[in-house]
N, C-alpha and C positions, 0 to 999 in steps of 0.2 A: 806660908802663902795661904791665903783664904781660898775656900772652894771656888768662889765666884771668880777670883783672879786666875786660879788654876784652870778652870773650865774655859775661860776666855783666852788663855795663853795660846798664841799662834805656834809655839814650839810643839813638835809632835810628841805626845805622850800616848803610848799605844792604846791604853784602855779608853781614854777619852776620844781618841780618833775613832776607835771602834764604836763607842757610844754614839758619836755624831753620824757615823755611817749607818748604824741601825735606825736612828731617828729618821734619816732621809729615806731609808727603805720602807719603814712603817708608813710614813706619810705618802709615799708613792703607791703603796699597795692598798690604800683606803679610798673610799669605803668598800667594804666587802661583806656581803651577807649580814650577819648579826653585829658586826663592828662598824660603827658609824664614824668615829673620830678618835684621834690620838693627840695627847697634849702632855707637855713636860710637867713634872711635879716640882721642878727647880724653883725655889723661893716660896713654896707653899708651906706655911707653918704647920699644917695638919698632916703633911706627908711624912713617911718614915725617914729615919736617918740612913742615908746611903750615899754612895758616890753620885748617883743619878736616879731618876725614876720617871715613870710615865703613868698617865691615866688612859685607859681604853674606855671610851664611852660607847656603850652598846646601843643598838637600835631600839631596844626595849626600854631604855632610860637607865638601865643598871650601869654600874661603873666597876672596873677592875683596876686596882692600884698595883703597879709593878715596881719593885725596887731593883736596882741594877748596881752591882758591885764588881770590882775587878781584882784579880790577883796576878802578879807578874811572874814570869819565869826568867831564866838567865840572869839572876841577880837583880832584876828590877824590883821595885816595891817602895817601901817607905810609906810615910803618911800619904794616903790617897794615891799610892803608886807613883810618887813623884820622881822616882828614879826611872829613867827610860829603860824599857825592855828592848833587847835586840830583836829585830824583825828576822824571823827565820821562815823560809819557804819550804814547802813539801807538797805531796799530793793533796789536791783539793778535796774538801769534804764532798761526799756523794750528794748531789742535788736531789731534792724532793720537790714534787709539784706543789705549788702554793695552793692549798685547799681553800675553798670557800668556807665560811663559818656559818653553818646553817642554824636556824632557830627551830625549836620544837613547836608543836601545835599551840602552845600558850605564849610563844614569843621568847622563851628562855633560850639561853646559849649554854652549851656544855663547856666547862673550863678545859677539858681535855682537847676539844676542838680548837679553842683559842690557843692553847699550848702548841698544838700541831701547826697552826698558822704561824705563830711566832718562830718556831724552829725552822720552818721552810723559808720564811722571809729572811731570817738571819743567815741561813746557808747561802741564799741567793745574793745577799748583800756583799759578801766577800769577793773581791775581784779575783779572777783566775787568768793567768797569763797564757800565751800560746802553747806552752809546754804542759798545761794542766796543773800548774803550781799555784799555790795560794798560801797565805799566812794562816788561814783557818784549817785546823786539822779535823775537827768533828764537832757535832752538835748533839747534845744529849737532852732528852725530855725526861723530867723527873717522874712523871706518872707512869713511865714505862720501866723504871728501875726495878730489878728483881728484889732489891732490899729497900723498897719504898718506905717501909716503916722505920728505917734507921735514920731518916732525915726529918727535920721539923717542917720541911717544905713539901706540901702535897703536889703542887704544880710549879713548874719553872723550866728554865732552859739554861744549860751551860754551853757556851761556845769556847772550845779550847783551841789554843794556837800551837803551832809547831815549836814555838820557843818555850812552851811549858806553862804559859799563863792561861788565864781564862777570864771570861766575862760571864757573870752569873745574873740571870734575870729571874727574880722570885715573885710569885703572886702573893702580895701582902694581904690584900683584902679584895673581896668581891661582894658588892652591895647592891641589892635590888633598888629599883627606882624609888626615889624619895626617902631612902633610909640612910642612916649614918653607919659607918663601920662598927661592927660589934663582934664580940667573941675574941678568941685568940688570933692574933695576926699569924699568918702563914698556915698554922695547923687548923684554924677554924674556917678556912676557905671552903665554901660549899662546892658541890660538884657541878651546879648549874645556877645561873642567875637570869 
């Protein structure tokens, strides 16, 4: 099955259901401070290869490219996670206030602040039932990892499910206004744009 057909398939595939949920949450949370707009990388020949991805357009004119991949738990997986993962509920992830994304005196945005915004929006995107149960177990920010140097990703977010799967959002590039991506993807991401 092609990615386009898979993404448009109305049958529930957990990772893509999560991706759509995140897209709706990002759209609802914008604009905020230094982030002006959000758009999909789907179909863009210049975007990285991943299950899905987005561009965050900053108020300064800079752009952050995010790649989004998924891994299934409970025996799900296969190419693009085509085998459905069982949905498992448990205690909901601890909610965090959705922060504004401030700009510094020169109009630049710190990527750690964008990462915090994404983590909070993702946490709030997961529905919680009346018993405090959700399929989302936790959300981890890469910049706060104690073993940060062990990963090629400087900034990103992992949203883990109670079923053992996860959705991984990586900062692929962050480019200032009017510039093209340069340097190593993921590891060459600057701390502010």
